[in-house]
C-alpha atoms as one frame of an Amber mdcrd trajectory, in Angstrom:
protein
  78.191 199.969  90.130  76.882 202.621  92.484  79.338 201.411  95.165  82.278
 202.785  93.204  80.962 206.312  93.542  80.074 206.064  97.298  82.626 207.606
  99.642  84.747 205.244 101.685  85.312 207.182 104.852  82.638 207.772 107.466
  83.049 211.619 107.317  82.277 211.873 103.674  79.341 209.406 103.938  77.797
 211.456 106.778  78.590 214.658 104.623  76.729 213.032 101.570  73.746 212.158
 103.730  73.490 215.842 104.772  74.368 217.633 101.573  72.387 215.252  99.145
  68.919 216.297 100.459  70.013 219.949 100.598  71.136 219.892  96.872  68.059
 217.870  95.905  65.811 220.534  97.666  67.833 223.469  95.893  67.321 221.822
  92.711  63.678 221.227  93.083  63.034 224.814  94.400  65.012 226.277  91.671
  63.211 224.261  88.898  59.833 225.334  90.443  60.859 228.950  90.816  62.507
 229.263  87.210  59.832 227.346  85.553  56.641 228.591  87.352  57.550 232.080
  88.341  60.671 233.569  86.789  60.030 232.261  83.260  56.478 233.303  83.165
  57.376 236.729  84.592  59.954 237.226  81.786  57.487 236.118  79.235  54.922
 238.536  80.630  57.416 241.455  80.296  58.277 240.599  76.715  54.397 240.156
  75.969  53.750 243.480  77.445  56.439 245.178  75.374  55.123 243.476  72.255
  51.482 244.771  73.097  52.835 248.218  73.532  54.398 248.041  69.964  51.282
 246.601  68.526  49.266 249.496  70.083  51.759 252.120  68.867  51.688 250.609
  65.262  47.949 250.469  65.397  47.442 254.118  66.515  50.214 255.433  64.146
  48.852 253.569  61.079  45.162 254.425  61.669  46.037 258.200  62.080  46.179
 259.990  58.644  47.201 263.431  59.733  50.995 263.975  60.040  50.710 266.318
  63.116  48.694 263.673  65.078  51.137 261.102  64.278  53.806 263.250  65.689
  51.741 263.731  68.756  51.350 259.945  69.261  55.255 259.449  68.798  56.019
 262.271  71.328  53.430 260.732  73.696  55.171 257.336  73.690  58.592 258.872
  73.734  57.630 261.001  76.852  55.692 258.279  78.763  57.472 254.994  78.027
  60.990 254.192  79.543  62.508 253.641  76.269  63.539 255.609  73.205  61.448
 255.233  70.014  62.032 256.577  66.568  60.554 256.062  63.123  62.497 255.961
  59.968  61.552 255.265  56.325  62.949 252.242  54.699  63.268 248.500  55.392
  65.186 246.252  57.886  68.438 245.304  56.201  70.186 243.890  59.259  71.143
 240.248  58.799  72.850 239.519  62.119  70.916 236.629  63.828  70.322 236.304
  67.442  72.175 233.773  69.601  70.332 230.444  69.971  72.203 229.676  73.183
  71.461 232.924  74.968  68.271 232.505  77.056  67.014 236.073  76.665  67.665
 236.135  72.878  65.625 232.931  72.578  62.820 234.041  74.663  62.633 237.446
  72.868  62.546 235.923  69.397  59.891 233.383  70.350  57.633 235.855  72.026
  57.879 238.611  69.433  57.436 236.037  66.662  54.267 234.845  68.367  52.890
 238.397  69.001  54.023 240.489  66.171  52.809 240.008  62.743  55.528 242.286
  61.374  59.100 241.755  60.402  61.429 242.426  63.259  65.139 242.297  64.412
  66.903 242.835  67.757  70.230 242.970  69.225  70.872 242.416  72.980  74.559
 242.922  72.815  74.845 246.615  71.796  74.738 247.676  75.417  74.962 245.814
  78.831  71.729 247.609  79.949  69.759 248.104  76.659  68.417 246.166  73.689
  67.813 247.514  70.306  64.538 246.389  68.366  63.538 247.186  64.899  59.942
 246.557  63.677  59.091 247.108  59.962  55.563 248.081  58.845  54.430 250.046
  55.688  57.991 250.708  54.439  58.677 252.378  57.822  60.851 251.107  60.624
  60.310 251.502  64.349  63.598 251.936  66.135  63.421 251.145  69.872  66.161
 251.371  72.546  64.632 249.374  75.453  66.102 248.971  78.926  66.699 245.300
  79.496  64.727 245.547  82.695  61.683 245.901  80.547  62.258 242.298  79.161
  64.212 240.672  82.059  63.331 240.076  85.772  66.327 240.727  87.919  64.743
 238.687  90.887  66.437 235.488  89.619  69.898 236.521  90.652  68.623 237.678
  94.093  66.863 234.207  94.356  69.955 232.372  93.490  71.929 234.475  95.981
  69.504 233.791  98.876  69.203 230.092  97.993  72.966 229.353  97.754  74.575
 231.614 100.191  72.706 230.247 103.255  73.084 226.650 101.939  76.885 227.339
 101.732  77.088 228.666 105.326  74.975 225.716 106.552  77.218 223.306 104.843
  80.260 224.883 106.481  78.597 224.701 109.919  77.681 221.036 109.126  81.261
 220.095 108.318  82.512 221.552 111.682  79.870 219.613 113.521  80.750 216.423
 111.501  84.379 216.737 112.239  83.633 216.971 116.002  81.285 213.969 115.789
  83.709 211.729 113.608  86.809 212.562 115.537  86.148 210.095 118.416  85.332
 207.243 116.056  88.543 208.045 114.161  90.571 208.134 117.357  88.940 204.835
 118.525  89.667 203.182 115.033  93.308 204.442 115.380  93.708 203.144 118.983
  92.231 199.772 117.862  94.591 199.488 114.897  97.710 200.248 117.009  96.665
 197.824 119.638  96.027 195.194 117.075  99.643 195.765 115.903 100.860 195.307
 119.499 101.880 198.967 119.994 101.539 200.848 123.104  98.175 202.718 123.213
  97.329 205.339 125.776  93.962 205.358 127.388  91.263 206.732 125.037  89.065
 209.188 126.699  85.401 208.907 125.880  83.844 211.740 123.904  81.129 212.317
 121.310  77.689 210.793 121.401  76.488 208.385 123.974  76.817 205.307 121.579
  80.522 206.444 120.591  81.266 206.875 124.394  79.928 203.374 125.072  82.065
 201.917 122.257  85.186 203.561 123.630  84.417 202.368 127.239  83.981 198.812
 126.016  87.134 199.009 123.885  89.107 200.148 127.054  87.576 197.266 129.113
  88.502 194.706 126.310  92.062 196.086 125.923  92.565 195.828 129.850  91.153
 192.307 129.800  93.487 191.117 126.963  96.577 192.873 128.586  95.636 191.200
 131.850  95.325 187.815 130.068  98.642 188.238 128.378 100.305 189.279 131.676
  98.846 186.339 133.373  99.821 183.942 130.733 103.419 185.257 130.584 103.695
 185.268 134.443 102.376 181.764 134.635 104.711 180.396 132.015 107.688 182.351
 133.531 106.926 180.876 136.908 106.642 177.380 135.343 110.018 177.929 133.426
 111.775 179.223 136.624 110.413 176.188 138.744 111.507 173.590 136.258 114.989
 175.223 135.643 115.989 174.575 139.263 115.422 170.796 139.301 116.735 170.415
 135.876 120.022 172.298 136.838 120.363 169.909 139.796 119.788 166.916 137.554
 122.374 168.130 135.112 124.887 168.530 137.919 124.286 165.136 139.379 124.498
 163.533 135.928 127.813 165.309 135.288 129.208 163.887 138.607 127.914 160.294
 137.812 128.548 160.240 134.124 132.151 159.336 134.262 131.834 156.458 131.778
 129.372 158.123 129.516 126.482 155.797 130.061 124.286 158.665 131.043 124.581
 160.750 127.845 121.243 159.985 126.664 119.561 161.292 129.764 121.860 164.350
 129.548 120.516 164.894 126.069 116.963 164.568 127.274 117.539 167.183 129.956
 119.003 169.624 127.389 115.970 168.988 125.199 113.766 169.784 127.981 115.601
 173.002 128.678 115.192 174.025 125.069 111.483 173.297 125.121 110.947 175.321
 128.125 112.942 178.188 126.420 110.573 177.933 123.274 107.571 177.910 125.415
 108.615 181.172 127.110 109.502 182.709 123.844 106.112 181.915 122.457 104.353
 183.238 125.572 106.196 186.570 125.569 106.106 187.301 121.802 103.314 189.798
 122.423 104.688 191.230 125.772 104.645 194.974 126.468 107.701 195.993 124.763
 107.784 199.649 123.591 107.757 200.290 119.870 110.215 202.598 118.041 111.244
 203.549 114.523 114.305 201.785 113.434 116.447 201.197 110.448 115.556 197.804
 108.977 118.531 197.829 106.586 121.000 198.318 109.518 119.343 195.385 111.367
 119.707 193.112 108.406 123.442 193.975 108.078 123.913 193.142 111.780 122.184
 189.861 111.359 124.274 188.978 108.290 127.614 189.525 110.230 126.569 186.827
 112.489 126.765 184.214 109.754 129.282 183.210 107.060 129.222 185.550 103.967
 128.768 182.330 101.793 125.755 181.203 103.592 123.593 184.501 103.761 123.125
 187.083 101.079 121.171 190.425 101.850 119.839 192.434  98.777 118.905 195.788
 100.297 119.470 198.732  98.073 118.381 201.572 100.340 117.340 202.334 103.899
 114.092 201.025 104.956 112.502 202.186 108.256 109.756 200.285 110.258 107.884
 201.200 113.454 107.543 198.244 115.900 109.445 196.234 118.552 112.863 195.970
 117.192 113.979 193.055 119.298 110.966 190.936 118.328 111.162 191.573 114.642
 114.922 190.724 114.800 114.000 187.452 116.574 111.441 186.565 113.866 114.047
 187.199 111.000 116.693 185.295 112.895 114.209 182.386 113.385 113.607 182.111
 109.569 117.278 182.341 108.783 118.273 179.716 111.274 115.641 177.412 109.950
 116.685 178.041 106.393 120.415 177.180 107.312 119.314 174.226 109.253 117.691
 172.564 106.406 119.646 174.080 103.459 123.097 175.547 102.619 122.421 179.218
 101.999 119.816 181.871 102.592 118.969 185.072 100.565 117.165 188.097 101.835
 115.525 190.565  99.335 113.745 193.572 100.592 111.097 195.231  98.417 108.955
 198.393  99.043 105.358 199.073  97.680 103.163 201.930  98.222 102.267 201.088
 101.959 104.227 197.830 102.661 107.688 196.634 103.243 108.290 192.995 102.072
 111.177 190.689 103.265 111.677 187.726 100.881 113.805 185.082 102.680 114.768
 182.288 100.358 116.548 179.125 101.220 117.807 176.204  99.167 116.573 173.446
 101.499 114.010 170.731 100.651 111.047 173.190 101.137 107.641 172.524 102.705
 104.899 170.936 100.708 102.080 173.151  99.752  99.424 171.249 101.627 101.571
 171.669 104.715 102.357 175.322 104.571  99.227 176.373 106.504  99.545 173.742
 109.220 103.157 174.466 110.014 102.108 178.066 111.175  99.952 176.358 113.980
 101.461 175.972 117.435 103.089 172.637 118.297 102.645 171.294 114.701 105.813
 169.555 113.368 106.589 168.055 110.029 107.553 164.450 109.777 109.120 164.596
 106.402 111.681 166.814 104.518 111.954 169.546 107.050 111.620 167.147 110.017
 111.650 168.044 113.582 115.073 168.371 115.126 115.789 167.330 118.577 114.196
 169.490 121.258 111.850 171.079 118.752 108.265 171.638 119.871 106.918 173.151
 116.660 106.780 176.793 117.812 109.346 178.486 115.595 107.017 179.507 112.773
 104.191 180.068 115.250 106.304 182.569 117.076 107.263 184.380 113.873 103.540
 184.630 112.833 102.650 185.890 116.184 105.234 188.657 116.063 104.519 189.686
 112.449 100.651 189.696 113.099 101.193 191.770 116.261 102.720 194.395 114.021
  99.985 194.475 111.636 101.642 192.347 109.058 101.376 188.919 107.687 103.592
 185.907 106.740 103.452 183.948 103.554 105.103 180.590 102.772 105.896 179.971
  99.112 108.048 177.909  96.911 111.479 179.267  95.988 111.154 180.585  92.479
 114.696 180.005  91.735 114.515 176.281  92.417 113.968 173.933  95.234 113.578
 175.496  98.713 111.186 177.674 100.648 110.499 181.370 100.314 109.073 183.189
 103.349 107.597 186.578 102.805 107.380 188.768 105.911 105.009 191.712 105.062
 105.059 194.696 107.337 103.095 198.063 106.922 105.532 200.880 106.083
């Protein structure tokens, strides 16, 4: 369940590792501050005000002479930072305080706890003052008290000092994180392109020591793979070249001697050998260093369809689709599938679909199809079916292997399925868009 909320990218995971303790520490400090210091300070201020009110009422009630009562009133008016008046009557105000306002709730709780008199207050009459009425002996004390007498302003300063530095530190952390994650992102991008068979320029080591080591090892691995591919291609090209010369001489000698047609079988064997050598060479060079480019897949499919009879191949491509890759190799893979379909069936249909991040070529034929248990095996090099789609003369079982090799080198995949319209085979070639 928690995994659903964990960020997927390395940058945001690192960011979460940094910001989570900061936020937790801020919350902890804020709770301690507001609960232990700020709340107690505000309660102390309200209690101090209520004590002053009680003191005034006690002095005022106990004094019998009117002149001395006036002296007490003037003394509080002159020496206290609030206005105080006394009127005869009762408290008739019915407006209640807001239960959701912190200061209203605190003022109500503390005055109710400390005063044994009926009271009423309003904190909304002015942004800087609060009005308090206290009833005693058919008289009402009217106080206009500055809010600073019941509220500690240090909370705002505290919040300012705790959040502004944290925000600045988070911005600095983001800048440092981007610099640290960038080499990993570049390495991942280079590995992805190299895996698709695209040209990858040399990645310069940067970042932390471990990241530099990973980049250096990637470059060494890339060079070993490229060297291995080059050696394999050169070896098979050399073998092909060396074998072509004696085979060509044999063909010429047979043409001279084969006047009565008795050597036709030997001639066919030599032609098979030449085709086998060509297949070997195609398989070995399917991942050779050919530059990638962006091309119009729809135009390519139209060019391919013109090579065949309109009754044998149908292309359903309703708009222009673009791929990035080695155009000649992708064209070879599509041609290979089409030729196989026409070899074992009468017609082929190509349907192009696009999803959010993929382009899918669905190539259907009406041949005998491939049994489900054999579909994985036919993609292996040198594997040939003995039934239904049997091996043709000169086949070495590399056709689908070459297609799979090309598609995988472009970061795609190949799927062999049954034709949903009936008998036959559906080949899905899936490429990243």
